[in-house]
C-alpha positions as CSV (number, residue, x, y, z in Angstrom):
1,X,46.0,6.3,-20.7
2,X,42.3,7.3,-21.0
3,X,42.6,9.5,-17.9
4,X,45.6,11.4,-19.4
5,X,43.6,12.1,-22.6
6,X,40.6,13.3,-20.6
7,X,42.7,15.6,-18.5
8,X,44.3,17.1,-21.6
9,X,40.9,17.7,-23.3
10,X,39.6,19.3,-20.1
11,X,42.6,21.6,-19.9
12,X,42.1,22.6,-23.5
13,X,38.5,23.4,-23.0
14,X,39.2,25.4,-19.8
15,X,41.9,27.4,-21.7
16,X,39.4,28.0,-24.6
17,X,36.7,29.2,-22.1
18,X,39.2,31.6,-20.5
19,X,40.4,32.8,-23.9
20,X,36.8,33.3,-25.1
21,X,35.8,35.2,-22.0
22,X,38.8,37.5,-22.3
23,X,38.5,38.1,-26.0
24,X,34.7,38.3,-26.6
25,X,34.9,41.0,-29.2
26,X,33.3,41.2,-32.7
27,X,35.7,40.8,-35.6
28,X,35.0,41.4,-39.3
29,X,36.4,38.8,-41.6
30,X,36.6,39.5,-45.4
31,X,36.3,36.2,-47.2
32,X,36.0,37.6,-50.7
33,X,35.9,41.1,-52.0
34,X,32.1,41.5,-51.5
35,X,31.7,39.0,-48.7
36,X,32.2,40.3,-45.1
37,X,31.4,38.1,-42.1
38,X,31.0,39.7,-38.6
39,X,31.7,37.1,-35.9
40,X,33.2,36.8,-32.5
41,X,37.0,36.1,-32.1
42,X,36.6,32.8,-30.3
43,X,34.5,31.4,-33.1
44,X,37.3,32.1,-35.5
45,X,39.8,30.4,-33.2
46,X,37.6,27.3,-32.8
47,X,37.0,27.1,-36.6
48,X,40.7,27.4,-37.3
49,X,41.5,24.7,-34.8
50,X,38.9,22.4,-36.3
51,X,40.1,23.0,-39.8
52,X,43.6,21.8,-38.8
53,X,42.5,19.1,-36.4
54,X,39.7,17.2,-38.1
55,X,41.7,16.1,-41.3
56,X,44.6,14.8,-39.2
57,X,42.3,13.0,-36.8
58,X,40.5,11.4,-39.7
59,X,43.8,10.3,-41.3
60,X,44.9,8.9,-37.9
61,X,41.6,6.9,-37.5
62,X,41.9,5.6,-41.1
63,X,45.5,4.4,-40.6
64,X,44.6,2.9,-37.2
65,X,41.7,1.0,-38.8
66,X,43.9,-0.2,-41.7
67,X,46.6,-1.4,-39.4
68,X,44.1,-3.2,-37.2
69,X,42.8,-5.1,-40.3
70,X,46.4,-6.0,-41.3
71,X,47.1,-7.3,-37.8
72,X,43.9,-9.3,-37.8
73,X,44.7,-10.9,-41.2
74,X,48.3,-11.7,-40.1
75,X,47.0,-13.2,-36.8
76,X,44.4,-15.4,-38.6
77,X,47.1,-16.6,-41.1
78,X,49.4,-17.4,-38.2
79,X,46.7,-19.3,-36.4
80,X,45.9,-21.3,-39.5
81,X,49.6,-22.1,-40.1
82,X,49.9,-23.2,-36.5
83,X,46.9,-25.5,-36.7
84,X,47.8,-27.1,-40.1
85,X,50.1,-30.1,-39.5
86,X,53.3,-30.3,-41.5
87,X,53.6,-33.4,-43.7
88,X,57.0,-35.1,-43.3
89,X,59.0,-35.3,-46.5
90,X,59.6,-38.6,-48.1
91,X,63.2,-39.7,-47.8
92,X,65.1,-39.6,-51.1
93,X,66.4,-43.0,-52.1
94,X,70.2,-43.2,-52.6
95,X,71.4,-44.3,-56.0
96,X,72.2,-47.9,-56.2
97,X,76.0,-48.4,-56.2
98,X,77.8,-51.6,-55.5
99,X,79.4,-51.5,-52.1
100,X,82.8,-52.7,-53.3
101,X,83.1,-49.8,-55.8
102,X,82.0,-47.3,-53.2
103,X,84.6,-48.5,-50.8
104,X,87.4,-48.6,-53.4
105,X,86.7,-45.1,-54.6
106,X,86.8,-43.7,-51.1
107,X,90.0,-45.6,-50.2
108,X,91.9,-44.5,-53.4
109,X,91.9,-40.9,-52.2
110,X,93.8,-40.4,-49.0
111,X,92.4,-37.7,-46.7
112,X,94.9,-34.9,-46.1
113,X,95.8,-34.0,-42.5
114,X,93.8,-30.9,-41.3
115,X,97.0,-29.0,-40.6
116,X,99.0,-30.2,-43.7
117,X,99.8,-27.7,-46.5
118,X,97.9,-28.0,-49.7
119,X,99.8,-29.6,-52.7
């Protein structure tokens, strides 16, 4: 992936060099009513490119840094959770009920057949 990025930057620089050579003419730029700047056309193109590129590049780097910090925090939390042993839960004691009453209450209610209609 690094080679693709390098090739793209080299192509952009070659295109800029060709453009600069073909358009090396002085241009007057009026910034305010009384401020007039005489510069070459390629300088205006480069400055315009940088005005658009640099803020977006900074935003990209900041979001990449923030996401890297989030991922690192989540990975460390997952590592800590994986290392910490889970304590088994204590079984809940069943309420004390005499065996004879439990059997009689279950036997009083006949179980319906699974395919039988409801009453």
